[in-house]
KOLFIGU-643331 format. One record per atom (N, C-alpha, C, O): residue number from 1; residue in three letters; x, y, z. Coordinates in pm, whole numbers, plus 50000, padded with zeros to 5 digits. Layout:
REM residues N
ATOM     i    aa      px      py      pz
ATOM   NUM   ALA       X       Y       Z
...
REM end
This chain:
REM residues 150
ATOM     i    aa      px      py      pz
ATOM     1   MET   66715   04757   92044
ATOM     1   MET   66851   04846   92052
ATOM     1   MET   66958   04756   92060
ATOM     1   MET   67050   04739   91981
ATOM     2   LYS   66925   04681   92202
ATOM     2   LYS   67060   04598   92225
ATOM     2   LYS   67070   04473   92109
ATOM     2   LYS   67187   04442   92092
ATOM     3   ASN   66989   04406   92039
ATOM     3   ASN   67002   04309   91941
ATOM     3   ASN   67054   04394   91825
ATOM     3   ASN   67135   04332   91755
ATOM     4   PHE   67031   04514   91787
ATOM     4   PHE   67095   04573   91686
ATOM     4   PHE   67220   04613   91706
ATOM     4   PHE   67289   04624   91604
ATOM     5   VAL   67292   04650   91851
ATOM     5   VAL   67399   04674   91863
ATOM     5   VAL   67478   04546   91859
ATOM     5   VAL   67587   04544   91801
ATOM     6   LYS   67435   04455   91911
ATOM     6   LYS   67501   04309   91909
ATOM     6   LYS   67529   04274   91761
ATOM     6   LYS   67640   04251   91713
ATOM     7   LYS   67419   04272   91700
ATOM     7   LYS   67434   04223   91577
ATOM     7   LYS   67534   04265   91466
ATOM     7   LYS   67572   04203   91367
ATOM     8   TYR   67571   04420   91524
ATOM     8   TYR   67640   04511   91396
ATOM     8   TYR   67750   04553   91485
ATOM     8   TYR   67819   04651   91457
ATOM     9   LYS   67765   04495   91570
ATOM     9   LYS   67919   04550   91703
ATOM     9   LYS   68021   04526   91602
ATOM     9   LYS   68038   04638   91552
ATOM    10   TYR   68091   04454   91549
ATOM    10   TYR   68183   04483   91447
ATOM    10   TYR   68196   04583   91329
ATOM    10   TYR   68292   04655   91300
ATOM    11   LYS   68061   04567   91261
ATOM    11   LYS   68050   04696   91169
ATOM    11   LYS   68075   04833   91256
ATOM    11   LYS   68160   04907   91206
ATOM    12   LEU   68009   04884   91387
ATOM    12   LEU   68024   05018   91439
ATOM    12   LEU   68168   05003   91472
ATOM    12   LEU   68231   05104   91441
ATOM    13   MET   68237   04914   91523
ATOM    13   MET   68366   04933   91580
ATOM    13   MET   68446   04948   91455
ATOM    13   MET   68536   05032   91453
ATOM    14   PHE   68423   04880   91359
ATOM    14   PHE   68524   04948   91214
ATOM    14   PHE   68489   05112   91188
ATOM    14   PHE   68575   05197   91165
ATOM    15   ILE   68347   05135   91197
ATOM    15   ILE   68316   05275   91159
ATOM    15   ILE   68414   05365   91275
ATOM    15   ILE   68509   05442   91256
ATOM    16   ALA   68363   05331   91369
ATOM    16   ALA   68410   05442   91503
ATOM    16   ALA   68613   05421   91464
ATOM    16   ALA   68681   05521   91438
ATOM    17   ALA   68662   05306   91468
ATOM    17   ALA   68819   05304   91420
ATOM    17   ALA   68826   05396   91300
ATOM    17   ALA   68902   05492   91313
ATOM    18   ALA   68769   05387   91198
ATOM    18   ALA   68800   05445   91054
ATOM    18   ALA   68793   05606   91110
ATOM    18   ALA   68890   05678   91087
ATOM    19   ALA   68687   05656   91179
ATOM    19   ALA   68661   05787   91199
ATOM    19   ALA   68802   05830   91292
ATOM    19   ALA   68868   05925   91250
ATOM    20   VAL   68845   05763   91414
ATOM    20   VAL   68953   05820   91449
ATOM    20   VAL   69060   05823   91387
ATOM    20   VAL   69145   05908   91414
ATOM    21   VAL   69082   05707   91268
ATOM    21   VAL   69220   05729   91222
ATOM    21   VAL   69198   05847   91117
ATOM    21   VAL   69292   05922   91089
ATOM    22   ILE   69068   05864   91060
ATOM    22   ILE   69065   05992   90970
ATOM    22   ILE   69069   06137   91037
ATOM    22   ILE   69096   06240   90974
ATOM    23   ALA   69038   06131   91177
ATOM    23   ALA   69063   06243   91223
ATOM    23   ALA   69214   06291   91262
ATOM    23   ALA   69257   06406   91264
ATOM    24   VAL   69274   06182   91287
ATOM    24   VAL   69420   06172   91305
ATOM    24   VAL   69529   06223   91205
ATOM    24   VAL   69630   06282   91240
ATOM    25   ILE   69494   06192   91072
ATOM    25   ILE   69530   06178   90931
ATOM    25   ILE   69475   06328   90914
ATOM    25   ILE   69559   06380   90841
ATOM    26   PHE   69387   06413   90941
ATOM    26   PHE   69356   06528   90916
ATOM    26   PHE   69424   06615   91017
ATOM    26   PHE   69459   06722   90967
ATOM    27   ALA   69454   06604   91146
ATOM    27   ALA   69547   06651   91207
ATOM    27   ALA   69678   06668   91197
ATOM    27   ALA   69754   06758   91230
ATOM    28   LEU   69697   06537   91130
ATOM    28   LEU   69865   06604   91110
ATOM    28   LEU   69896   06655   90988
ATOM    28   LEU   69998   06724   90979
ATOM    29   PHE   69815   06631   90874
ATOM    29   PHE   69810   06711   90731
ATOM    29   PHE   69763   06817   90701
ATOM    29   PHE   69773   06872   90591
ATOM    30   SER   69692   06866   90821
ATOM    30   SER   69631   06996   90780
ATOM    30   SER   69702   07112   90848
ATOM    30   SER   69774   07098   90946
ATOM    31   VAL   69675   07236   90785
ATOM    31   VAL   69760   07375   90840
ATOM    31   VAL   69644   07423   90901
ATOM    31   VAL   69528   07404   90866
ATOM    32   ASP   69688   07487   90995
ATOM    32   ASP   69586   07575   91051
ATOM    32   ASP   69597   07695   91016
ATOM    32   ASP   69701   07731   90962
ATOM    33   GLY   69493   07786   91039
ATOM    33   GLY   69494   07934   90966
ATOM    33   GLY   69608   08012   90973
ATOM    33   GLY   69666   08068   90880
ATOM    34   ALA   69645   08008   91138
ATOM    34   ALA   69746   08132   91155
ATOM    34   ALA   69884   08069   91116
ATOM    34   ALA   69960   08145   91057
ATOM    35   ALA   69922   07952   91139
ATOM    35   ALA   70026   07933   91061
ATOM    35   ALA   70023   07913   90904
ATOM    35   ALA   70133   07916   90849
ATOM    36   ASN   69923   07895   90832
ATOM    36   ASN   69928   07965   90715
ATOM    36   ASN   69964   08087   90665
ATOM    36   ASN   70058   08112   90589
ATOM    37   ARG   69857   08185   90727
ATOM    37   ARG   69881   08290   90737
ATOM    37   ARG   70042   08340   90737
ATOM    37   ARG   70102   08383   90639
ATOM    38   LYS   70093   08323   90866
ATOM    38   LYS   70239   08337   90867
ATOM    38   LYS   70336   08313   90765
ATOM    38   LYS   70426   08394   90746
ATOM    39   ASN   70322   08193   90688
ATOM    39   ASN   70370   08170   90588
ATOM    39   ASN   70358   08227   90470
ATOM    39   ASN   70444   08277   90398
ATOM    40   ILE   70231   08215   90454
ATOM    40   ILE   70199   08322   90327
ATOM    40   ILE   70267   08471   90343
ATOM    40   ILE   70343   08514   90257
ATOM    41   ASP   70233   08550   90465
ATOM    41   ASP   70299   08646   90506
ATOM    41   ASP   70451   08687   90476
ATOM    41   ASP   70488   08799   90440
ATOM    42   PHE   70527   08579   90497
ATOM    42   PHE   70646   08567   90504
ATOM    42   PHE   70712   08526   90370
ATOM    42   PHE   70827   08553   90338
ATOM    43   ILE   70619   08454   90294
ATOM    43   ILE   70675   08463   90146
ATOM    43   ILE   70629   08586   90093
ATOM    43   ILE   70715   08639   90022
ATOM    44   SER   70518   08654   90103
ATOM    44   SER   70444   08784   90030
ATOM    44   SER   70596   08873   90080
ATOM    44   SER   70649   08933   89986
ATOM    45   SER   70665   08884   90214
ATOM    45   SER   70720   09001   90217
ATOM    45   SER   70867   09006   90128
ATOM    45   SER   70955   09092   90131
ATOM    46   PHE   70856   08892   90057
ATOM    46   PHE   70983   08897   89944
ATOM    46   PHE   70918   08947   89816
ATOM    46   PHE   70994   08926   89721
ATOM    47   GLY   70809   09003   89780
ATOM    47   GLY   70737   09025   89648
ATOM    47   GLY   70676   08887   89612
ATOM    47   GLY   70573   08902   89546
ATOM    48   TRP   70708   08756   89636
ATOM    48   TRP   70601   08634   89590
ATOM    48   TRP   70472   08660   89617
ATOM    48   TRP   70431   08725   89713
ATOM    49   GLN   70398   08604   89519
ATOM    49   GLN   70276   08588   89543
ATOM    49   GLN   70235   08452   89531
ATOM    49   GLN   70300   08382   89454
ATOM    50   VAL   70105   08383   89615
ATOM    50   VAL   70129   08233   89606
ATOM    50   VAL   69972   08206   89629
ATOM    50   VAL   69895   08293   89670
ATOM    51   GLU   69936   08077   89599
ATOM    51   GLU   69787   08056   89622
ATOM    51   GLU   69755   08063   89784
ATOM    51   GLU   69851   08084   89858
ATOM    52   GLU   69624   08046   89842
ATOM    52   GLU   69579   08064   89962
ATOM    52   GLU   69631   07948   90039
ATOM    52   GLU   69686   07965   90148
ATOM    53   SER   69615   07838   89988
ATOM    53   SER   69669   07711   90062
ATOM    53   SER   69813   07624   90006
ATOM    53   SER   69870   07667   89906
ATOM    54   PRO   69847   07544   90054
ATOM    54   PRO   69957   07481   90059
ATOM    54   PRO   69923   07368   89937
ATOM    54   PRO   69810   07319   89933
ATOM    55   ALA   70024   07332   89840
ATOM    55   ALA   69961   07232   89748
ATOM    55   ALA   70008   07102   89773
ATOM    55   ALA   69964   06998   89724
ATOM    56   ASP   70159   07124   89904
ATOM    56   ASP   70177   07021   89970
ATOM    56   ASP   70241   07036   90106
ATOM    56   ASP   70315   07130   90134
ATOM    57   ILE   70209   06942   90186
ATOM    57   ILE   70273   06961   90335
ATOM    57   ILE   70323   06798   90322
ATOM    57   ILE   70267   06698   90276
ATOM    58   SER   70452   06819   90383
ATOM    58   SER   70564   06715   90405
ATOM    58   SER   70637   06719   90528
ATOM    58   SER   70705   06815   90562
ATOM    59   HIS   70618   06590   90610
ATOM    59   HIS   70706   06585   90739
ATOM    59   HIS   70851   06546   90687
ATOM    59   HIS   70859   06446   90617
ATOM    60   LEU   70953   06611   90714
ATOM    60   LEU   71067   06556   90728
ATOM    60   LEU   71183   06547   90835
ATOM    60   LEU   71181   06637   90919
ATOM    61   THR   71262   06474   90844
ATOM    61   THR   71358   06478   90943
ATOM    61   THR   71532   06525   90851
ATOM    61   THR   71572   06456   90757
ATOM    62   ILE   71597   06626   90893
ATOM    62   ILE   71716   06674   90843
ATOM    62   ILE   71791   06572   90909
ATOM    62   ILE   71777   06532   91024
ATOM    63   PRO   71873   06534   90821
ATOM    63   PRO   71983   06376   90830
ATOM    63   PRO   72096   06470   90896
ATOM    63   PRO   72138   06582   90866
ATOM    64   GLU   72125   06379   90995
ATOM    64   GLU   72258   06410   91083
ATOM    64   GLU   72370   06466   91006
ATOM    64   GLU   72427   06573   91026
ATOM    65   ASP   72394   06372   90910
ATOM    65   ASP   72505   06418   90805
ATOM    65   ASP   72465   06482   90690
ATOM    65   ASP   72393   06420   90611
ATOM    66   LEU   72497   06594   90666
ATOM    66   LEU   72436   06689   90557
ATOM    66   LEU   72559   06709   90480
ATOM    66   LEU   72657   06773   90518
ATOM    67   SER   72537   06626   90327
ATOM    67   SER   72592   06607   90236
ATOM    67   SER   72533   06614   90105
ATOM    67   SER   72411   06621   90093
ATOM    68   GLY   72597   06614   90020
ATOM    68   GLY   72557   06653   89875
ATOM    68   GLY   72446   06734   89861
ATOM    68   GLY   72450   06853   89892
ATOM    69   VAL   72340   06676   89814
ATOM    69   VAL   72175   06765   89826
ATOM    69   VAL   72159   06822   89913
ATOM    69   VAL   72106   06932   89891
ATOM    70   PHE   72187   06792   90044
ATOM    70   PHE   72122   06830   90165
ATOM    70   PHE   72168   06951   90214
ATOM    70   PHE   72102   07038   90271
ATOM    71   LEU   72331   06949   90180
ATOM    71   LEU   72442   07083   90233
ATOM    71   LEU   72386   07167   90136
ATOM    71   LEU   72343   07276   90175
ATOM    72   VAL   72376   07127   89977
ATOM    72   VAL   72347   07259   89915
ATOM    72   VAL   72227   07317   89932
ATOM    72   VAL   72216   07439   89923
ATOM    73   HIS   72124   07235   89959
ATOM    73   HIS   71980   07313   89992
ATOM    73   HIS   72014   07384   90124
ATOM    73   HIS   71971   07500   90128
ATOM    74   SER   72083   07341   90236
ATOM    74   SER   72096   07375   90377
ATOM    74   SER   72118   07533   90317
ATOM    74   SER   72030   07617   90337
ATOM    75   GLN   72235   07566   90246
ATOM    75   GLN   72288   07684   90221
ATOM    75   GLN   72216   07752   90145
ATOM    75   GLN   72228   07874   90155
ATOM    76   LEU   72126   07703   90054
ATOM    76   LEU   72043   07794   89946
ATOM    76   LEU   71925   07845   90026
ATOM    76   LEU   71898   07964   90017
ATOM    77   SER   71842   07753   90113
ATOM    77   SER   71745   07808   90149
ATOM    77   SER   71778   07895   90300
ATOM    77   SER   71678   07938   90357
ATOM    78   ALA   71888   07918   90353
ATOM    78   ALA   71935   07989   90514
ATOM    78   ALA   71847   08111   90449
ATOM    78   ALA   71824   08138   90331
ATOM    79   ILE   71797   08188   90598
ATOM    79   ILE   71735   08308   90610
ATOM    79   ILE   71775   08329   90743
ATOM    79   ILE   71765   08247   90835
ATOM    80   ASP   71829   08459   90750
ATOM    80   ASP   71859   08549   90878
ATOM    80   ASP   71994   08456   90950
ATOM    80   ASP   72004   08439   91072
ATOM    81   GLY   72073   08414   90868
ATOM    81   GLY   72179   08337   90929
ATOM    81   GLY   72151   08196   90976
ATOM    81   GLY   72252   08131   91002
ATOM    82   SER   72052   08146   90989
ATOM    82   SER   72026   08012   91008
ATOM    82   SER   71991   07927   90883
ATOM    82   SER   71949   07979   90779
ATOM    83   SER   72013   07780   90901
ATOM    83   SER   71964   07730   90825
ATOM    83   SER   71917   07585   90831
ATOM    83   SER   71889   07565   90950
ATOM    84   THR   71902   07509   90783
ATOM    84   THR   71838   07364   90806
ATOM    84   THR   71933   07298   90878
ATOM    84   THR   71911   07222   90972
ATOM    85   ALA   72064   07334   90821
ATOM    85   ALA   72162   07234   90941
ATOM    85   ALA   72164   07241   91052
ATOM    85   ALA   72225   07157   91118
ATOM    86   ASP   72087   07362   91119
ATOM    86   ASP   72108   07397   91245
ATOM    86   ASP   72025   07265   91320
ATOM    86   ASP   72052   07208   91426
ATOM    87   TYR   71926   07243   91234
ATOM    87   TYR   71829   07147   91278
ATOM    87   TYR   71850   06995   91248
ATOM    87   TYR   71760   06914   91226
ATOM    88   ARG   71984   06971   91250
ATOM    88   ARG   72015   06816   91209
ATOM    88   ARG   71943   06706   91310
ATOM    88   ARG   71951   06716   91432
ATOM    89   GLY   71890   06627   91261
ATOM    89   GLY   71827   06536   91336
ATOM    89   GLY   71688   06574   91404
ATOM    89   GLY   71633   06494   91479
ATOM    90   LYS   71643   06675   91381
ATOM    90   LYS   71514   06723   91392
ATOM    90   LYS   71402   06695   91304
ATOM    90   LYS   71431   06695   91185
ATOM    91   ASN   71260   06666   91341
ATOM    91   ASN   71169   06657   91259
ATOM    91   ASN   71104   06807   91244
ATOM    91   ASN   71070   06881   91337
ATOM    92   ILE   71093   06839   91077
ATOM    92   ILE   71043   06964   91058
ATOM    92   ILE   70932   06958   90959
ATOM    92   ILE   70897   06850   90914
ATOM    93   THR   70872   07075   90921
ATOM    93   THR   70742   07040   90826
ATOM    93   THR   70766   07123   90740
ATOM    93   THR   70821   07226   90778
ATOM    94   ARG   70728   07103   90569
ATOM    94   ARG   70781   07189   90450
ATOM    94   ARG   70623   07163   90410
ATOM    94   ARG   70552   07065   90389
ATOM    95   TYR   70606   07336   90412
ATOM    95   TYR   70482   07348   90353
ATOM    95   TYR   70538   07444   90192
ATOM    95   TYR   70631   07525   90190
ATOM    96   SER   70468   07413   90096
ATOM    96   SER   70479   07392   89933
ATOM    96   SER   70366   07479   89891
ATOM    96   SER   70251   07435   89893
ATOM    97   TYR   70398   07618   89848
ATOM    97   TYR   70287   07686   89803
ATOM    97   TYR   70290   07682   89634
ATOM    97   TYR   70405   07664   89596
ATOM    98   LYS   70224   07690   89557
ATOM    98   LYS   70219   07724   89398
ATOM    98   LYS   70260   07899   89384
ATOM    98   LYS   70170   07977   89414
ATOM    99   VAL   70359   07940   89351
ATOM    99   VAL   70391   08047   89283
ATOM    99   VAL   70318   08121   89182
ATOM    99   VAL   70311   08069   89071
ATOM   100   LEU   70260   08239   89203
ATOM   100   LEU   70161   08278   89070
ATOM   100   LEU   70249   08391   89021
ATOM   100   LEU   70187   08453   88935
ATOM   101   ASN   70365   08441   89041
ATOM   101   ASN   70407   08575   88981
ATOM   101   ASN   70554   08518   88945
ATOM   101   ASN   70622   08608   88896
ATOM   102   HIS   70600   08435   88951
ATOM   102   HIS   70733   08377   88871
ATOM   102   HIS   70739   08370   88723
ATOM   102   HIS   70639   08336   88660
ATOM   103   SER   70849   08400   88663
ATOM   103   SER   70840   08417   88550
ATOM   103   SER   70789   08304   88467
ATOM   103   SER   70728   08325   88362
ATOM   104   LYS   70815   08176   88514
ATOM   104   LYS   70773   08056   88457
ATOM   104   LYS   70650   07979   88540
ATOM   104   LYS   70642   07856   88545
ATOM   105   SER   70568   08055   88596
ATOM   105   SER   70459   08029   88641
ATOM   105   SER   70353   07939   88577
ATOM   105   SER   70285   07847   88622
ATOM   106   ASP   70360   07987   88478
ATOM   106   ASP   70253   07933   88341
ATOM   106   ASP   70236   07782   88370
ATOM   106   ASP   70122   07739   88385
ATOM   107   GLY   70331   07708   88377
ATOM   107   GLY   70319   07599   88401
ATOM   107   GLY   70334   07525   88527
ATOM   107   GLY   70378   07410   88528
ATOM   108   GLY   70295   07590   88637
ATOM   108   GLY   70249   07544   88739
ATOM   108   GLY   70351   07472   88822
ATOM   108   GLY   70307   07388   88901
ATOM   109   LYS   70469   07491   88818
ATOM   109   LYS   70544   07391   88829
ATOM   109   LYS   70683   07492   88942
ATOM   109   LYS   70794   07449   88974
ATOM   110   ILE   70626   07624   88978
ATOM   110   ILE   70706   07693   89053
ATOM   110   ILE   70671   07665   89200
ATOM   110   ILE   70553   07630   89210
ATOM   111   ARG   70730   07669   89304
ATOM   111   ARG   70662   07645   89466
ATOM   111   ARG   70793   07731   89505
ATOM   111   ARG   70906   07746   89460
ATOM   112   ALA   70693   07794   89643
ATOM   112   ALA   70750   07852   89733
ATOM   112   ALA   70757   07740   89843
ATOM   112   ALA   70650   07683   89866
ATOM   113   ASP   70870   07698   89916
ATOM   113   ASP   70871   07630   90023
ATOM   113   ASP   70929   07687   90162
ATOM   113   ASP   71027   07760   90173
ATOM   114   VAL   70852   07641   90262
ATOM   114   VAL   70864   07739   90395
ATOM   114   VAL   70882   07599   90491
ATOM   114   VAL   70807   07505   90519
ATOM   115   PHE   71009   07633   90525
ATOM   115   PHE   71058   07531   90649
ATOM   115   PHE   70988   07526   90773
ATOM   115   PHE   70996   07645   90805
ATOM   116   VAL   70926   07471   90863
ATOM   116   VAL   70896   07553   90982
ATOM   116   VAL   70941   07392   91105
ATOM   116   VAL   70922   07272   91087
ATOM   117   TYR   71007   07470   91230
ATOM   117   TYR   71034   07387   91332
ATOM   117   TYR   70977   07444   91443
ATOM   117   TYR   71017   07551   91488
ATOM   118   LYS   70872   07371   91499
ATOM   118   LYS   70806   07441   91608
ATOM   118   LYS   70744   07559   91610
ATOM   118   LYS   70770   07637   91702
ATOM   119   SER   70654   07593   91511
ATOM   119   SER   70599   07720   91473
ATOM   119   SER   70691   07827   91387
ATOM   119   SER   70646   07926   91331
ATOM   120   GLU   70832   07785   91388
ATOM   120   GLU   70942   07877   91345
ATOM   120   GLU   70963   07848   91197
ATOM   120   GLU   70974   07733   91155
ATOM   121   ILE   70968   07968   91111
ATOM   121   ILE   71043   07953   90995
ATOM   121   ILE   71154   07936   91010
ATOM   121   ILE   71216   08019   91076
ATOM   122   ILE   71214   07835   90962
ATOM   122   ILE   71406   07804   90967
ATOM   122   ILE   71420   07831   90838
ATOM   122   ILE   71515   07910   90829
ATOM   123   ALA   71367   07803   90710
ATOM   123   ALA   71419   07845   90585
ATOM   123   ALA   71324   07830   90487
ATOM   123   ALA   71225   07760   90510
ATOM   124   ALA   71337   07885   90383
ATOM   124   ALA   71260   07901   90262
ATOM   124   ALA   71306   07906   90095
ATOM   124   ALA   71393   07983   90054
ATOM   125   ASP   71271   07861   90054
ATOM   125   ASP   71324   07876   89884
ATOM   125   ASP   71206   07861   89769
ATOM   125   ASP   71088   07826   89780
ATOM   126   ILE   71277   07900   89662
ATOM   126   ILE   71170   07918   89546
ATOM   126   ILE   71232   07760   89468
ATOM   126   ILE   71349   07726   89452
ATOM   127   THR   71105   07688   89431
ATOM   127   THR   71178   07547   89345
ATOM   127   THR   71114   07544   89212
ATOM   127   THR   70992   07563   89206
ATOM   128   ASP   71166   07527   89128
ATOM   128   ASP   71131   07474   88997
ATOM   128   ASP   71092   07332   88993
ATOM   128   ASP   71186   07261   88957
ATOM   129   ILE   70971   07259   89023
ATOM   129   ILE   70975   07109   89040
ATOM   129   ILE   70962   07038   88907
ATOM   129   ILE   70934   06918   88905
ATOM   130   SER   70987   07128   88764
ATOM   130   SER   70987   07047   88646
ATOM   130   SER   71101   06981   88627
ATOM   130   SER   71186   06999   88714
ATOM   131   THR   71129   06908   88536
ATOM   131   THR   71236   06837   88523
ATOM   131   THR   71377   06900   88479
ATOM   131   THR   71393   06939   88364
ATOM   132   ASN   71463   06908   88563
ATOM   132   ASN   71582   06978   88547
ATOM   132   ASN   71560   07115   88610
ATOM   132   ASN   71628   07208   88566
ATOM   133   GLY   71478   07138   88703
ATOM   133   GLY   71409   07282   88785
ATOM   133   GLY   71531   07279   88861
ATOM   133   GLY   71614   07188   88861
ATOM   134   ALA   71535   07401   88934
ATOM   134   ALA   71652   07477   88999
ATOM   134   ALA   71580   07498   89154
ATOM   134   ALA   71457   07495   89168
ATOM   135   THR   71675   07519   89269
ATOM   135   THR   71601   07595   89350
ATOM   135   THR   71674   07744   89366
ATOM   135   THR   71778   07765   89304
ATOM   136   ALA   71628   07823   89431
ATOM   136   ALA   71662   07957   89444
ATOM   136   ALA   71649   08000   89583
ATOM   136   ALA   71550   07972   89652
ATOM   137   PRO   71759   08077   89631
ATOM   137   PRO   71682   08161   89759
ATOM   137   PRO   71526   08228   89726
ATOM   137   PRO   71470   08265   89623
ATOM   138   ILE   71493   08224   89861
ATOM   138   ILE   71346   08277   89843
ATOM   138   ILE   71367   08461   89842
ATOM   138   ILE   71268   08534   89831
ATOM   139   SER   71490   08511   89854
ATOM   139   SER   71521   08604   89857
ATOM   139   SER   71567   08678   89715
ATOM   139   SER   71583   08799   89700
ATOM   140   ASP   71586   08556   89597
ATOM   140   ASP   71626   08586   89481
ATOM   140   ASP   71498   08629   89422
ATOM   140   ASP   71411   08547   89393
ATOM   141   ILE   71481   08795   89399
ATOM   141   ILE   71356   08814   89317
ATOM   141   ILE   71344   08837   89187
ATOM   141   ILE   71255   08904   89136
ATOM   142   SER   71455   08769   89116
ATOM   142   SER   71503   08831   88998
ATOM   142   SER   71380   08755   88873
ATOM   142   SER   71359   08800   88761
ATOM   143   GLN   71326   08656   88922
ATOM   143   GLN   71222   08600   88851
ATOM   143   GLN   71090   08634   88866
ATOM   143   GLN   71000   08580   88802
ATOM   144   ILE   71075   08713   88938
ATOM   144   ILE   70919   08785   88972
ATOM   144   ILE   70855   08853   88818
ATOM   144   ILE   70904   08948   88757
ATOM   145   SER   70759   08790   88787
ATOM   145   SER   70714   08872   88631
ATOM   145   SER   70613   08988   88679
ATOM   145   SER   70533   08981   88773
ATOM   146   ALA   70635   09090   88598
ATOM   146   ALA   70582   09198   88624
ATOM   146   ALA   70393   09142   88627
ATOM   146   ALA   70345   09045   88567
ATOM   147   PRO   70329   09227   88705
ATOM   147   PRO   70204   09206   88723
ATOM   147   PRO   70115   09239   88557
ATOM   147   PRO   70150   09320   88471
ATOM   148   ASN   70016   09163   88555
ATOM   148   ASN   69936   09186   88430
ATOM   148   ASN   69862   09303   88421
ATOM   148   ASN   69808   09343   88524
ATOM   149   ALA   69844   09389   88277
ATOM   149   ALA   69757   09482   88296
ATOM   149   ALA   69646   09433   88247
ATOM   149   ALA   69622   09364   88147
ATOM   150   ASP   69556   09494   88361
ATOM   150   ASP   69400   09470   88280
ATOM   150   ASP   69307   09573   88205
ATOM   150   ASP   69201   09535   88155
REM end
């Protein structure tokens, strides 16, 4: 056994290092069940229906100087009187879910974005990620499509 370990020492070290890296990546980019449920419940409270798992999870830093698109987005995604402007310089997480009941959902390009800082939802929006798409407040339910009749 000792000769085996000696002979394959570098391979074993590489495998162990790879396992650690994979574990770290999984921890950073996975969403725990409670956070996911909280996000989905929040989105659903406005009448939106989304897939059960996020399509994307991004870690962002809100710029100190909110100008241009960042300023407009801060105003659009504001909820309960707060906005991403209140979190300048902070690292936040954006969970992006595929919306199922938007009038343009057939193309799969409509997302509900939830912005979280330290497990607190600080902003949210509905975004059309297609070319020339637009972003709307999550409270703008004018594009919710009627349920399909079975």
